Backbone as ProteinMPNN parsed JSONL, in Angstrom:
{"seq_chain_A": "XXXXXXXXXXXXXXXXXXXXXXXXXXXXXXXXXXXXXXXXXXXXXXXXXXXXXXXXXXXXXXXXXXXXXXXXXXXXXXXXXXXXXXXXXXXXXXXXXXXXXXXXXXXXXXXXXXXXXXXXXXXXXXXXXXXXXXXXXXXXXXXXXXXXXXXXXXXXXXXXXXXXX", "coords_chain_A": {"N_chain_A": [[-44.392, 24.355, 26.381], [-42.902, 26.574, 25.545], [-42.089, 27.92, 27.722], [-39.52, 26.419, 28.022], [-38.16, 27.017, 25.843], [-37.544, 29.383, 25.99], [-36.461, 29.68, 28.134], [-33.642, 30.633, 29.927], [-31.745, 28.817, 30.364], [-31.926, 26.965, 28.075], [-31.229, 28.275, 25.984], [-29.014, 29.274, 26.49], [-27.282, 26.952, 26.496], [-28.371, 26.16, 23.826], [-26.871, 28.075, 22.505], [-24.263, 27.7, 22.976], [-23.77, 25.367, 22.184], [-24.311, 25.602, 19.333], [-22.381, 27.574, 18.573], [-19.761, 25.736, 19.059], [-20.235, 23.948, 16.978], [-20.167, 25.489, 14.807], [-17.393, 25.961, 15.014], [-16.1, 23.382, 15.238], [-17.007, 22.066, 12.909], [-16.149, 23.614, 11.13], [-13.36, 23.616, 11.178], [-12.776, 20.854, 10.229], [-12.501, 21.375, 7.531], [-10.368, 22.781, 7.21], [-8.082, 21.412, 8.05], [-6.333, 20.161, 6.145], [-5.268, 22.131, 4.315], [-4.047, 23.957, 6.585], [-2.066, 22.364, 7.682], [-0.467, 21.918, 5.545], [-0.061, 24.548, 4.952], [1.699, 25.015, 7.136], [4.089, 23.434, 6.121], [3.951, 20.773, 6.103], [4.132, 17.963, 4.524], [1.543, 17.134, 1.739], [0.83, 14.379, 2.294], [1.134, 13.876, 4.96], [-0.774, 16.244, 5.967], [-3.123, 14.737, 4.977], [-3.052, 12.471, 6.53], [-3.833, 13.644, 8.859], [-6.254, 14.387, 8.49], [-7.815, 12.004, 8.414], [-6.967, 11.114, 10.748], [-8.493, 12.706, 12.308], [-10.941, 11.95, 11.467], [-10.938, 9.079, 13.107], [-10.531, 9.557, 15.441], [-13.093, 10.925, 15.909], [-14.586, 8.662, 15.641], [-13.357, 7.218, 18.144], [-14.107, 9.064, 20.114], [-17.032, 8.863, 19.865], [-16.983, 6.155, 21.268], [-15.562, 6.401, 23.559], [-17.273, 8.449, 25.133], [-19.919, 6.79, 25.16], [-19.211, 5.143, 26.889], [-19.043, 6.525, 29.248], [-20.391, 6.93, 32.298], [-23.912, 6.728, 32.808], [-24.798, 7.961, 35.058], [-23.693, 10.309, 35.186], [-23.9, 14.121, 35.536], [-25.71, 15.756, 32.804], [-25.107, 18.289, 32.323], [-22.143, 18.335, 33.163], [-20.824, 16.218, 31.119], [-21.413, 17.963, 28.822], [-20.042, 20.303, 29.389], [-17.34, 18.939, 29.892], [-16.668, 18.066, 27.088], [-17.352, 20.359, 25.74], [-15.154, 22.115, 26.827], [-12.917, 20.43, 25.536], [-13.174, 20.518, 22.774], [-12.719, 23.349, 22.715], [-10.229, 23.424, 23.469], [-8.892, 21.972, 21.44], [-9.308, 22.973, 19.249], [-8.034, 25.641, 19.629], [-5.628, 24.792, 19.97], [-5.095, 23.786, 17.808], [-4.82, 25.95, 16.254], [-2.908, 27.665, 17.1], [-0.182, 26.097, 17.428], [2.584, 25.729, 16.197], [3.938, 23.646, 15.266], [5.996, 20.308, 16.584], [5.427, 18.056, 13.579], [4.113, 15.582, 14.489], [2.86, 16.759, 16.807], [0.703, 18.137, 15.694], [-0.858, 16.334, 14.754], [-1.382, 14.691, 17.052], [-3.14, 16.721, 17.922], [-4.974, 16.571, 15.769], [-6.374, 14.09, 16.597], [-7.39, 14.727, 18.9], [-8.83, 16.61, 18.431], [-10.841, 15.172, 16.663], [-12.04, 13.547, 18.417], [-13.37, 15.266, 20.3], [-15.143, 15.976, 18.308], [-16.832, 13.778, 17.788], [-17.362, 13.152, 20.058], [-18.934, 15.584, 20.571], [-21.042, 15.209, 18.637], [-22.668, 13.374, 19.769], [-23.349, 14.421, 22.389], [-24.752, 16.193, 21.624], [-27.263, 15.405, 20.403], [-28.222, 13.991, 22.609], [-29.094, 16.117, 24.421], [-31.337, 17.325, 24.548], [-33.508, 15.79, 25.258], [-32.203, 15.079, 27.563], [-31.937, 16.607, 29.602], [-34.659, 17.883, 29.569], [-36.365, 16.079, 29.202], [-38.671, 13.469, 27.387], [-40.933, 14.033, 26.742], [-42.706, 16.115, 24.22], [-40.541, 15.782, 22.449], [-39.866, 16.137, 19.696], [-40.779, 18.283, 18.96], [-39.198, 20.109, 21.091], [-36.547, 19.448, 20.248], [-36.082, 19.942, 17.341], [-36.483, 22.844, 17.49], [-33.836, 23.382, 19.421], [-32.221, 22.501, 17.779], [-32.216, 23.922, 15.278], [-30.363, 26.28, 14.994], [-28.114, 25.126, 15.235], [-27.797, 23.145, 13.266], [-27.889, 25.007, 11.188], [-25.466, 26.436, 11.433], [-23.518, 24.278, 11.063], [-24.013, 24.201, 8.441], [-23.032, 26.488, 7.182], [-20.293, 26.517, 8.181], [-18.283, 25.08, 6.802], [-18.078, 27.051, 4.638], [-17.493, 29.227, 5.717], [-15.446, 29.052, 6.908], [-13.135, 29.433, 5.433], [-13.349, 32.077, 4.277], [-11.843, 33.975, 6.29], [-9.186, 33.553, 5.701], [-9.163, 34.046, 3.126], [-9.571, 36.595, 2.834], [-7.623, 38.054, 4.669], [-5.377, 37.552, 2.88], [-3.99, 35.228, 3.472], [-4.602, 32.782, 2.371], [-3.826, 29.809, 0.08], [-3.524, 29.141, -3.7]], "CA_chain_A": [[-42.857, 24.053, 25.539], [-42.392, 28.123, 25.474], [-41.448, 28.0, 28.816], [-38.286, 25.774, 28.115], [-37.621, 27.244, 24.739], [-37.497, 30.756, 26.296], [-35.525, 30.029, 29.351], [-31.892, 31.126, 29.99], [-30.829, 27.365, 30.491], [-32.162, 26.312, 27.001], [-31.066, 29.279, 24.975], [-27.61, 29.337, 26.522], [-26.794, 25.45, 25.736], [-28.298, 26.269, 22.253], [-25.759, 29.295, 22.005], [-23.241, 27.273, 23.416], [-23.648, 24.183, 21.264], [-23.684, 26.523, 18.206], [-20.809, 28.163, 18.41], [-19.459, 24.975, 18.961], [-20.565, 23.08, 15.91], [-19.268, 26.501, 13.795], [-15.825, 25.601, 15.105], [-15.679, 21.994, 14.923], [-17.32, 21.582, 11.54], [-15.099, 24.67, 10.254], [-11.646, 23.047, 11.523], [-12.383, 20.009, 9.214], [-12.25, 21.749, 6.119], [-9.171, 23.536, 6.968], [-6.938, 20.655, 8.534], [-5.24, 19.705, 5.317], [-4.672, 23.255, 3.877], [-3.567, 24.434, 7.217], [-1.048, 21.809, 8.113], [0.556, 22.406, 4.403], [0.59, 25.775, 5.021], [2.533, 25.187, 8.111], [5.208, 23.412, 6.205], [4.005, 19.75, 6.475], [3.566, 17.566, 2.793], [0.222, 16.714, 1.715], [0.399, 13.207, 2.572], [0.851, 13.878, 5.952], [-1.713, 16.421, 5.988], [-4.138, 14.088, 4.492], [-3.254, 11.425, 7.848], [-4.033, 14.519, 9.883], [-7.58, 14.545, 8.494], [-7.606, 10.806, 8.458], [-7.014, 11.18, 12.376], [-9.761, 13.552, 12.908], [-12.102, 10.565, 11.35], [-10.359, 7.758, 13.635], [-10.615, 10.222, 16.55], [-14.702, 10.981, 15.74], [-15.146, 7.496, 16.441], [-13.03, 6.929, 19.385], [-14.899, 10.065, 20.86], [-18.32, 8.309, 20.299], [-16.788, 4.938, 21.843], [-15.292, 7.135, 25.138], [-18.732, 8.865, 25.165], [-20.659, 5.649, 25.402], [-18.428, 4.399, 28.373], [-19.161, 7.487, 30.204], [-21.657, 6.195, 33.021], [-24.834, 7.755, 32.203], [-25.352, 8.608, 36.064], [-22.963, 11.632, 35.414], [-24.918, 14.778, 34.983], [-25.291, 15.948, 31.18], [-24.048, 19.177, 32.508], [-20.783, 17.598, 33.011], [-20.473, 15.541, 30.23], [-21.786, 18.972, 27.969], [-18.968, 20.986, 29.835], [-16.101, 18.096, 29.455], [-16.556, 17.909, 25.629], [-17.12, 21.709, 25.001], [-13.53, 22.243, 26.946], [-11.912, 19.788, 24.727], [-13.414, 21.186, 21.938], [-12.55, 24.517, 22.607], [-8.796, 23.158, 23.622], [-8.409, 21.558, 20.275], [-9.504, 24.223, 18.528], [-7.017, 26.692, 20.238], [-4.219, 24.385, 19.872], [-5.232, 23.871, 15.939], [-4.577, 27.64, 15.608], [-1.9, 28.309, 17.471], [0.565, 24.958, 17.52], [3.307, 25.452, 15.213], [4.17, 22.023, 15.199], [6.205, 19.737, 15.374], [4.155, 17.088, 13.033], [3.61, 14.516, 15.693], [1.88, 17.322, 18.244], [0.021, 18.639, 15.385], [-1.217, 14.938, 14.295], [-2.049, 14.583, 18.262], [-4.159, 17.47, 18.299], [-6.312, 15.872, 15.13], [-6.901, 12.697, 16.979], [-8.301, 15.403, 20.156], [-10.102, 17.444, 17.676], [-11.709, 14.365, 16.25], [-12.59, 12.778, 19.897], [-14.162, 16.206, 20.753], [-16.665, 16.142, 17.084], [-17.292, 12.64, 17.719], [-18.388, 13.35, 21.514], [-19.695, 16.663, 20.675], [-22.35, 14.674, 18.041], [-23.554, 12.285, 20.807], [-23.696, 15.168, 23.29], [-26.257, 17.272, 20.808], [-28.01, 14.668, 20.192], [-28.776, 13.753, 23.83], [-28.923, 17.156, 24.892], [-32.895, 17.904, 25.001], [-33.769, 14.401, 25.993], [-31.566, 14.556, 29.058], [-32.368, 17.587, 30.224], [-36.458, 18.214, 29.285], [-37.205, 14.716, 29.233], [-38.735, 13.08, 26.076], [-42.326, 15.289, 26.415], [-42.696, 17.048, 23.293], [-39.333, 16.026, 22.438], [-39.51, 16.479, 18.509], [-40.965, 19.938, 18.732], [-37.993, 20.857, 21.511], [-35.334, 19.199, 19.583], [-36.152, 20.678, 16.148], [-36.141, 24.401, 17.964], [-32.734, 23.526, 19.814], [-30.95, 21.822, 16.583], [-32.176, 24.449, 13.902], [-29.535, 27.182, 14.492], [-26.829, 24.193, 15.369], [-27.89, 22.848, 11.858], [-27.541, 26.201, 10.035], [-24.112, 26.685, 11.637], [-22.725, 23.442, 11.007], [-23.875, 23.727, 6.986], [-22.695, 27.355, 6.865], [-18.961, 26.591, 8.666], [-17.341, 25.257, 5.609], [-17.923, 28.328, 3.335], [-17.003, 30.521, 6.349], [-13.897, 28.573, 7.487], [-12.6, 29.917, 4.112], [-13.305, 33.644, 4.14], [-10.943, 34.758, 6.992], [-7.764, 33.297, 5.084], [-9.282, 34.7, 1.968], [-9.611, 37.971, 3.278], [-6.547, 38.201, 5.089], [-4.371, 37.316, 2.182], [-3.25, 34.05, 3.701], [-4.858, 31.374, 1.617], [-3.004, 29.849, -1.24], [-4.402, 28.285, -4.588]], "C_chain_A": [[-42.122, 25.752, 25.855], [-41.772, 28.325, 26.543], [-39.971, 27.487, 28.78], [-37.612, 26.234, 27.234], [-36.922, 28.921, 25.299], [-36.466, 30.937, 27.622], [-33.711, 30.322, 29.259], [-31.054, 29.78, 29.4], [-30.901, 27.006, 28.897], [-31.402, 27.228, 25.978], [-29.058, 29.188, 25.432], [-26.827, 28.209, 26.356], [-27.213, 25.844, 24.4], [-27.102, 26.974, 21.599], [-24.52, 28.366, 22.261], [-22.664, 26.124, 22.367], [-23.472, 24.504, 19.85], [-22.641, 27.093, 17.901], [-19.653, 27.003, 18.406], [-19.385, 24.083, 17.789], [-19.715, 23.911, 14.749], [-17.916, 25.824, 13.642], [-15.347, 24.332, 14.955], [-16.051, 21.768, 13.455], [-16.459, 22.403, 10.346], [-13.716, 23.915, 10.157], [-11.66, 21.758, 10.532], [-12.341, 20.089, 8.04], [-11.2, 22.24, 6.264], [-7.874, 22.725, 7.337], [-6.191, 20.47, 7.627], [-4.539, 21.048, 4.977], [-3.888, 24.274, 4.819], [-2.251, 23.652, 7.818], [-0.296, 21.851, 6.674], [1.007, 23.687, 4.329], [1.633, 26.145, 6.105], [3.789, 23.955, 7.817], [4.998, 21.547, 5.922], [3.39, 19.343, 4.676], [1.696, 17.175, 3.053], [-0.056, 15.397, 2.21], [0.308, 13.408, 4.234], [-0.462, 14.821, 6.754], [-3.217, 15.65, 6.063], [-4.274, 12.915, 5.373], [-3.9, 12.278, 8.599], [-5.492, 14.461, 9.685], [-8.577, 12.816, 8.36], [-8.254, 10.453, 9.71], [-8.263, 11.773, 12.819], [-10.754, 12.427, 12.638], [-12.061, 9.421, 12.587], [-11.039, 8.74, 15.146], [-12.152, 10.447, 16.805], [-15.189, 9.358, 16.434], [-14.453, 6.92, 17.829], [-13.736, 7.688, 20.432], [-16.298, 9.195, 21.434], [-17.983, 7.036, 21.348], [-16.6, 5.574, 23.476], [-16.866, 7.476, 25.421], [-19.707, 7.932, 25.691], [-20.371, 4.943, 26.746], [-18.396, 5.13, 29.341], [-20.56, 7.078, 31.102], [-23.011, 7.263, 32.744], [-25.383, 8.47, 33.826], [-24.5, 10.242, 36.234], [-23.961, 12.553, 34.882], [-24.11, 15.363, 33.858], [-24.989, 17.359, 31.309], [-22.482, 18.999, 32.381], [-19.935, 17.063, 32.04], [-20.716, 16.865, 28.977], [-20.303, 19.54, 28.27], [-17.366, 20.234, 29.136], [-15.739, 18.465, 28.115], [-16.734, 19.091, 25.132], [-15.527, 22.135, 25.236], [-12.636, 21.68, 26.062], [-12.25, 19.994, 23.704], [-12.599, 22.361, 21.446], [-10.624, 24.29, 22.846], [-8.127, 22.688, 22.345], [-8.264, 22.271, 19.514], [-8.452, 25.222, 18.481], [-5.746, 25.946, 20.017], [-3.865, 23.844, 18.21], [-4.526, 24.854, 15.377], [-3.468, 27.911, 15.901], [-0.688, 27.469, 17.526], [1.266, 25.206, 16.318], [3.492, 24.187, 14.474], [5.302, 21.315, 16.368], [4.937, 18.437, 14.815], [3.208, 16.003, 13.806], [2.497, 15.406, 16.676], [0.876, 17.52, 17.497], [-0.888, 17.272, 14.815], [-2.117, 14.616, 15.784], [-3.143, 15.601, 18.451], [-5.659, 17.123, 16.922], [-6.699, 15.081, 15.634], [-7.728, 13.876, 18.225], [-9.137, 15.915, 19.115], [-11.078, 16.171, 17.101], [-12.455, 13.721, 17.462], [-14.026, 13.973, 20.181], [-15.459, 16.05, 19.481], [-16.895, 14.918, 17.603], [-18.136, 12.792, 18.897], [-19.585, 14.15, 21.459], [-21.464, 16.013, 19.76], [-22.932, 13.892, 18.957], [-24.219, 13.562, 21.58], [-25.264, 15.984, 22.723], [-27.331, 16.553, 20.707], [-29.235, 14.074, 21.369], [-29.539, 14.559, 24.781], [-30.42, 17.423, 25.446], [-33.39, 17.031, 26.083], [-33.071, 14.318, 27.575], [-31.709, 15.586, 29.953], [-34.05, 18.027, 30.316], [-37.328, 17.196, 29.063], [-37.341, 14.429, 27.543], [-40.395, 13.729, 25.79], [-42.193, 16.077, 25.45], [-41.478, 17.125, 22.514], [-38.999, 16.496, 20.887], [-39.282, 17.804, 18.002], [-39.742, 20.999, 19.454], [-36.8, 20.425, 20.777], [-35.11, 20.013, 18.574], [-35.608, 22.227, 16.583], [-34.539, 24.482, 18.474], [-31.796, 23.553, 18.814], [-31.051, 22.971, 15.662], [-30.907, 25.504, 13.947], [-28.24, 26.31, 14.525], [-26.723, 23.729, 13.981], [-27.385, 23.973, 10.979], [-25.646, 26.772, 10.515], [-23.496, 25.648, 10.771], [-22.866, 23.597, 8.93], [-22.867, 25.501, 6.458], [-20.756, 27.452, 6.971], [-17.978, 26.203, 7.562], [-16.844, 26.538, 4.963], [-17.276, 29.463, 4.498], [-15.773, 30.025, 6.892], [-12.954, 29.28, 6.417], [-12.533, 31.405, 4.058], [-12.377, 34.178, 4.863], [-9.566, 34.667, 6.077], [-7.664, 34.5, 3.95], [-8.743, 36.158, 1.753], [-8.251, 38.498, 3.715], [-5.359, 37.975, 4.208], [-3.372, 35.916, 2.431], [-3.639, 33.081, 2.871], [-4.133, 31.429, 0.113], [-3.959, 29.121, -2.214], [-4.04, 27.047, -4.677]], "O_chain_A": [[-40.997, 25.948, 26.314], [-40.744, 28.992, 26.424], [-39.169, 28.096, 29.488], [-36.397, 26.109, 27.386], [-35.86, 29.381, 24.878], [-35.883, 31.952, 28.005], [-32.899, 30.073, 28.369], [-30.204, 29.648, 28.519], [-29.802, 26.733, 28.412], [-30.94, 26.606, 25.022], [-28.129, 29.062, 24.635], [-25.646, 28.395, 26.063], [-26.246, 25.887, 23.639], [-26.508, 26.663, 20.567], [-23.683, 28.5, 21.368], [-21.532, 26.011, 21.896], [-22.668, 23.884, 19.155], [-22.076, 26.984, 16.813], [-18.622, 27.267, 17.787], [-18.344, 23.438, 17.668], [-18.891, 23.408, 13.986], [-17.417, 25.311, 12.64], [-14.198, 24.158, 14.549], [-15.187, 21.185, 12.799], [-16.188, 22.076, 9.191], [-13.129, 23.696, 9.098], [-10.584, 21.533, 9.977], [-12.169, 19.093, 7.336], [-10.673, 22.271, 5.152], [-6.759, 23.16, 7.048], [-5.024, 20.553, 8.01], [-3.353, 21.178, 5.279], [-3.229, 25.202, 4.35], [-1.418, 24.331, 8.417], [0.908, 21.784, 6.921], [2.079, 24.047, 3.844], [2.291, 27.186, 6.114], [4.42, 23.49, 8.766], [6.018, 21.0, 5.502], [2.656, 19.976, 3.918], [0.971, 17.029, 4.036], [-1.212, 15.203, 2.587], [-0.744, 13.019, 4.742], [-1.043, 14.431, 7.767], [-4.137, 15.845, 6.858], [-5.298, 12.241, 5.267], [-4.788, 11.7, 9.225], [-6.127, 14.48, 10.739], [-9.796, 12.697, 8.242], [-9.323, 9.891, 9.947], [-8.971, 11.256, 13.683], [-11.384, 11.981, 13.597], [-13.121, 8.929, 12.974], [-12.063, 8.361, 15.714], [-12.535, 10.157, 17.938], [-15.901, 9.082, 17.4], [-15.12, 6.162, 18.533], [-13.99, 7.164, 21.516], [-16.644, 8.912, 22.581], [-18.766, 6.928, 22.292], [-17.348, 5.274, 24.407], [-17.571, 6.623, 25.959], [-20.342, 8.276, 26.688], [-21.161, 4.333, 27.467], [-17.849, 4.74, 30.372], [-21.654, 6.948, 30.552], [-22.899, 8.467, 32.51], [-26.232, 9.362, 33.833], [-24.663, 11.068, 37.132], [-24.773, 12.199, 34.028], [-22.901, 15.524, 33.686], [-24.523, 17.806, 30.262], [-21.785, 19.54, 31.523], [-18.721, 17.246, 31.959], [-19.998, 16.622, 28.007], [-19.407, 19.272, 27.469], [-16.588, 20.697, 28.302], [-14.699, 19.082, 27.884], [-16.33, 19.188, 23.973], [-14.755, 22.422, 24.32], [-11.614, 22.297, 25.76], [-11.328, 19.506, 23.051], [-12.015, 22.502, 20.371], [-9.861, 25.095, 22.314], [-6.941, 22.949, 22.142], [-7.181, 22.402, 18.944], [-8.004, 25.627, 17.408], [-4.742, 26.642, 19.873], [-2.795, 23.609, 17.65], [-3.816, 24.808, 14.372], [-2.793, 28.458, 15.029], [0.242, 28.247, 17.738], [0.652, 24.933, 15.286], [3.211, 23.884, 13.314], [5.424, 22.135, 17.279], [3.938, 18.046, 15.42], [2.012, 15.731, 13.713], [1.505, 14.89, 17.191], [-0.183, 17.256, 18.067], [-1.927, 17.715, 14.325], [-3.316, 14.34, 15.732], [-4.084, 15.276, 19.176], [-6.861, 17.344, 17.07], [-7.864, 14.961, 15.257], [-8.933, 13.634, 18.3], [-10.287, 15.479, 19.061], [-12.278, 16.43, 17.199], [-13.626, 13.398, 17.261], [-15.224, 13.699, 20.247], [-16.639, 16.022, 19.832], [-17.734, 15.302, 18.418], [-19.356, 12.629, 18.877], [-20.711, 13.909, 21.895], [-22.611, 16.275, 20.122], [-24.134, 13.804, 18.705], [-25.426, 13.777, 21.47], [-26.355, 16.211, 23.247], [-28.418, 17.086, 20.931], [-30.434, 13.825, 21.243], [-30.322, 14.155, 25.64], [-30.636, 17.694, 26.627], [-33.623, 17.268, 27.268], [-33.438, 13.592, 28.499], [-31.577, 15.343, 31.153], [-34.455, 18.531, 31.363], [-38.535, 17.217, 28.823], [-36.596, 14.857, 26.661], [-40.876, 13.823, 24.66], [-41.422, 16.998, 25.72], [-41.18, 18.169, 21.933], [-37.985, 17.173, 20.718], [-38.458, 18.348, 17.266], [-39.339, 22.068, 18.996], [-35.928, 21.293, 20.74], [-34.162, 20.796, 18.618], [-34.572, 22.725, 16.144], [-33.886, 25.451, 18.087], [-30.81, 24.289, 18.775], [-29.981, 23.2, 15.098], [-30.35, 25.616, 12.855], [-27.283, 26.723, 13.87], [-25.63, 23.865, 13.431], [-26.518, 23.789, 10.125], [-24.885, 27.412, 9.789], [-22.941, 26.04, 9.744], [-21.969, 23.17, 8.203], [-22.146, 25.526, 5.46], [-20.037, 28.121, 6.229], [-16.964, 26.875, 7.373], [-15.701, 26.961, 4.796], [-16.637, 30.444, 4.116], [-15.045, 30.884, 7.39], [-11.88, 29.68, 6.867], [-11.446, 31.883, 3.734], [-11.795, 35.06, 4.232], [-8.954, 35.696, 5.792], [-6.831, 35.386, 3.764], [-7.945, 36.682, 0.976], [-7.778, 39.423, 3.055], [-4.267, 38.193, 4.733], [-2.35, 35.619, 1.812], [-2.69, 32.345, 2.601], [-3.917, 32.354, -0.67], [-4.984, 28.571, -1.812], [-4.685, 26.264, -5.373]]}, "name": "protein", "num_of_chains": 1, "seq": "XXXXXXXXXXXXXXXXXXXXXXXXXXXXXXXXXXXXXXXXXXXXXXXXXXXXXXXXXXXXXXXXXXXXXXXXXXXXXXXXXXXXXXXXXXXXXXXXXXXXXXXXXXXXXXXXXXXXXXXXXXXXXXXXXXXXXXXXXXXXXXXXXXXXXXXXXXXXXXXXXXXXX"}
């Protein structure tokens, strides 16, 4: 087990998944304030948050349809790339509302698929022998990132003075 947990492959995947969790879980908290700050109504901002949730369901359905014959690395890279693209678009795209709502769906799809990539990462790469221990070690920093992401997402805007009451 130590051979696996100390390998570059394990640590690289763990780091990538932890960073993705931080971004994906922080983004859900800031969707409504971000849309409102861009001049959209609270109604549209709330719809955007709902579309993130609907996108998550869509992402899980699409992921389930991906053939299990595809390599785990390919599935992971695809989901992480979609996550990064959605986060960058959400951060940089000023509008219009339709484009921002489409990004909310893409963000949700990425979050939904990410959940399944995370759940299958250890078993897909290192089999199910000692699964509980390996999965626990793998997911510990991811779980911590998921827990701190909502609070951490508020700090940058508060310290930059862009947060509004």
